[in-house]
C-alpha positions in Angstrom: -16.8 -24.5 80.4 -17.3 -22.0 77.6 -17.6 -23.7 74.4 -14.9 -22.7 71.7 -16.1 -20.3 69.0 -16.5 -21.8 65.6 -17.4 -20.4 62.2 -21.1 -20.9 61.3 -22.0 -20.4 57.8 -25.6 -19.6 58.8 -24.7 -17.2 61.6 -23.9 -13.5 61.5 -20.4 -13.7 62.8 -17.5 -13.6 60.3 -15.5 -16.9 60.9 -12.1 -17.4 59.2 -13.5 -19.3 56.3 -16.2 -16.9 55.7 -13.6 -14.1 55.6 -11.4 -15.9 53.2 -14.4 -16.8 51.0 -15.5 -13.2 51.0 -11.9 -11.9 50.0 -11.6 -14.6 47.4 -15.0 -13.5 46.0 -13.8 -9.7 46.0 -10.6 -10.8 44.1 -12.6 -12.5 41.4 -15.1 -9.7 41.1 -12.2 -7.1 40.7 -10.3 -9.4 38.1 -13.5 -9.5 36.1 -13.9 -5.8 36.4 -10.5 -5.4 35.0 -11.3 -7.7 31.9 -14.5 -5.8 31.2 -12.6 -2.3 30.8 -11.3 -3.5 27.4 -13.8 -2.7 24.5 -13.7 -2.8 20.8 -13.4 0.9 20.8 -10.6 1.0 23.3 -8.6 -2.4 22.9 -5.3 -0.9 24.4 -5.4 0.3 28.0 -2.7 1.3 30.5 -2.5 0.4 34.1 -3.5 3.8 35.4 -6.4 4.0 33.0 -7.8 0.7 34.0 -7.3 1.6 37.8 -9.3 4.8 37.3 -12.1 3.0 35.7 -12.5 0.2 38.1 -11.6 2.2 41.2 -8.6 0.2 42.3 -5.1 1.0 43.4 -2.8 0.8 40.4 -0.8 -1.9 42.3 -3.7 -4.2 42.6 -4.4 -3.7 38.9 -0.8 -4.6 38.0 -0.9 -7.8 40.0 -4.0 -8.8 38.3 -2.6 -8.0 34.8 0.5 -9.8 35.6 -1.4 -12.9 36.5 -3.7 -12.6 33.3 -0.5 -12.2 31.3 1.0 -15.5 32.4 -2.2 -17.1 31.4 -2.2 -15.3 28.1 -5.6 -13.8 29.0 -3.9 -10.3 28.3 -0.9 -9.5 26.3 1.4 -6.3 26.5 2.0 -4.1 23.5 5.8 -4.1 23.0 5.8 -0.4 22.0 3.4 1.2 24.2 3.6 -1.2 27.1 -0.1 -1.0 27.3 -2.5 -4.1 27.6 -4.8 -5.8 25.3 -7.0 -8.8 25.6 -4.9 -12.0 24.9 -5.6 -15.2 22.7 -6.0 -17.1 25.9 -9.6 -15.8 26.2 -10.6 -17.7 23.0 -9.8 -21.0 24.7 -12.0 -19.9 27.6 -14.8 -18.6 25.4 -14.4 -21.3 22.7 -16.5 -24.0 24.3 -19.4 -21.5 25.1 -19.3 -20.3 21.3 -19.1 -23.7 20.1 -22.4 -24.7 22.0 -24.1 -21.5 21.2 -26.8 -22.9 18.7 -28.1 -19.4 17.6 -24.6 -18.5 16.4 -24.0 -21.8 14.6 -27.2 -21.8 12.7 -27.2 -17.9 11.9 -23.7 -18.0 10.4 -24.7 -19.0 6.8 -27.8 -16.8 6.8 -25.5 -13.9 7.9 -23.1 -14.6 5.0 -26.0 -14.7 2.6 -27.3 -11.3 4.0 -24.1 -9.6 3.6 -23.7 -10.8 0.0 -27.3 -9.6 -0.7 -27.1 -6.1 0.9 -23.4 -5.5 0.6 -23.4 -4.4 4.2 -22.2 -5.9 7.4 -24.5 -8.3 9.2 -24.4 -9.4 12.9 -26.0 -11.5 15.4 -26.9 -10.0 18.8 -27.7 -11.6 22.1 -29.1 -9.9 25.1 -27.3 -10.1 28.3 -30.0 -8.8 30.6 -29.2 -5.0 30.1 -27.1 -4.9 27.1 -26.9 -6.3 23.5 -23.6 -8.2 22.6 -22.4 -9.2 19.2 -21.6 -13.0 19.0 -21.2 -13.3 15.2 -20.4 -10.8 12.3 -19.8 -11.0 8.5 -18.2 -7.8 7.6 -19.0 -5.9 4.4 -16.9 -6.0 1.5 -17.0 -2.1 1.0 -13.8 -0.3 1.7 -16.0 2.1 3.9 -18.2 0.2 6.3 -19.5 0.0 9.7 -18.7 -3.2 11.7 -19.8 -4.7 15.1 -16.8 -6.5 16.4 -17.2 -9.9 18.4 -17.9 -8.9 22.0 -19.1 -5.4 21.3 -21.7 -4.2 23.8 -24.5 -1.7 23.1 -26.6 0.0 25.8 -27.7 3.0 23.7 -31.6 3.2 23.7 -31.6 4.1 20.1 -29.4 1.2 19.0 -31.5 -1.0 16.7 -30.7 -4.2 18.4 -31.4 -2.8 21.9 -34.8 -1.6 20.6 -35.7 -5.1 19.6 -34.8 -6.6 22.8 -36.4 -3.8 25.0 -39.6 -4.4 22.9 -40.0 -7.8 24.3 -39.6 -6.6 27.9 -42.4 -5.6 30.3 -42.8 -1.8 30.4 -41.9 -1.7 34.1 -38.5 -3.4 33.3 -37.9 -0.9 30.3 -38.5 2.2 32.7 -36.1 0.7 35.3 -33.5 0.3 32.7 -33.8 3.9 31.4 -34.3 5.8 34.6 -31.2 3.9 36.3 -29.1 4.9 33.2 -28.2 1.3 32.4 -29.7 1.9 29.0 -28.5 5.4 28.1 -31.2 7.9 26.8 -30.1 11.4 27.1 -32.8 13.9 28.1 -35.1 11.5 29.4 -38.4 12.8 30.9 -42.0 11.8 31.1 -42.7 12.9 27.6 -39.6 11.3 26.1 -40.2 8.1 28.0 -43.8 7.9 26.7 -42.6 8.6 23.1 -39.9 5.9 23.4 -42.4 3.2 24.9 -44.6 4.1 21.8 -41.6 3.5 19.6 -41.0 0.1 21.1 -44.7 -0.9 20.5 -44.2 0.1 16.9 -41.0 -2.0 16.8 -43.0 -5.1 18.0 -45.7 -4.5 15.5 -43.6 -3.7 12.5 -41.2 -6.7 13.2 -38.0 -4.6 13.0 -36.2 -1.6 14.6 -34.3 1.3 12.8 -31.8 3.8 13.9 -31.2 6.3 11.1 -28.4 8.4 12.6 -29.9 8.7 15.9 -27.1 7.3 18.1 -24.4 8.2 15.6 -25.0 10.7 12.8 -22.6 8.7 10.5 -24.3 5.4 10.9 -27.6 3.7 10.3 -28.8 0.3 11.7 -31.6 -2.1 11.4 -32.4 -5.1 13.6 -35.0 -7.8 13.7 -35.8 -10.6 16.3 -34.8 -14.2 16.1 -37.2 -16.5 18.0 -36.7 -20.1 19.2 -39.2 -23.0 19.2 -41.1 -21.4 22.2 -41.6 -18.3 20.4 -39.3 -16.3 22.6 -37.0 -13.7 21.2 -33.5 -15.2 21.7 -31.3 -13.1 19.3 -31.5 -10.2 16.8 -30.0 -9.9 13.4 -28.4 -6.5 12.8 -27.3 -4.6 9.8 -25.2 -1.5 10.5 -24.2 0.6 7.5 -22.7 4.0 6.8 -25.5 6.6 6.6 -24.2 8.3 3.5 -24.8 5.0 1.4 -28.3 4.5 2.6 -31.2 6.7 1.5 -34.8 6.4 3.4 -36.0 4.0 0.7 -32.8 1.8 0.8 -33.2 2.0 4.6 -36.8 0.2 4.6 -35.3 -2.3 2.1 -32.5 -3.2 4.6 -35.2 -3.5 7.3 -37.2 -6.0 5.0 -33.9 -7.9 4.2 -33.2 -8.2 7.9 -36.6 -9.5 8.8 -36.4 -12.1 6.1 -32.8 -13.2 7.4 -34.1 -13.3 11.0 -37.0 -15.4 9.8 -34.6 -17.8 8.2 -32.6 -18.1 11.5 -35.9 -18.6 13.4 -36.9 -21.5 11.2 -33.5 -23.0 11.5 -34.0 -23.0 15.4 -37.3 -24.7 15.0 -39.4 -21.5 15.6 -42.2 -19.9 13.6 -41.6 -16.4 12.3 -43.9 -13.7 13.5 -46.7 -12.9 11.0 
């Protein structure tokens, strides 16, 4: 008698449960992809725009958005009928932000830094291949540069990205640059060598600078935050309009950023780098 076929999680066959699990995982991946299309620069998106970016059919995107809308994860603009992220995401992310020690201890330091410099200050974390803003104190100036919560940076010249890349092995840095995960236009062997030397300077100096290199209207400085093990776990960032920052003031912002990062490091039980 031939035994009945059963699904085997260790086998190569695709049993019913295995197919359902794969389909379920695919739905989750697609739903996350839809959420990630919304950015600080483009908070409002239509179904067609999202579908084109994630490579899905519009009907599938519409179903995902309808479910998200029911759960308040997205909301529809009454005039344009386009979608934006909803307040329900705060309930999801709230427990994570509340437990994020770096964010909690950095907040008063960032407030003091903004009062001292007059510019926006922010706390950035590394997500493996991008810098993400998890806290910000905006400048009081009418004209200012901000780093909204959740903003992601993958530009090689971004000051916070430089800080994090300066802590990685050279092989990993080359992988991120050559794959295009970290954007660096015109990358060649000479450019890669120059950028690696730049990262070495960042590590030695203790802060990274971006004087209009990724955006001609903006400058940025960033310095690393370390935990009790001495590992870089965050970066303090100061973005500012370029017209307001001379080269001398740029250096002063770098020094202020280093001092603030050292305070956060101390509050985390770490020792600032000498």
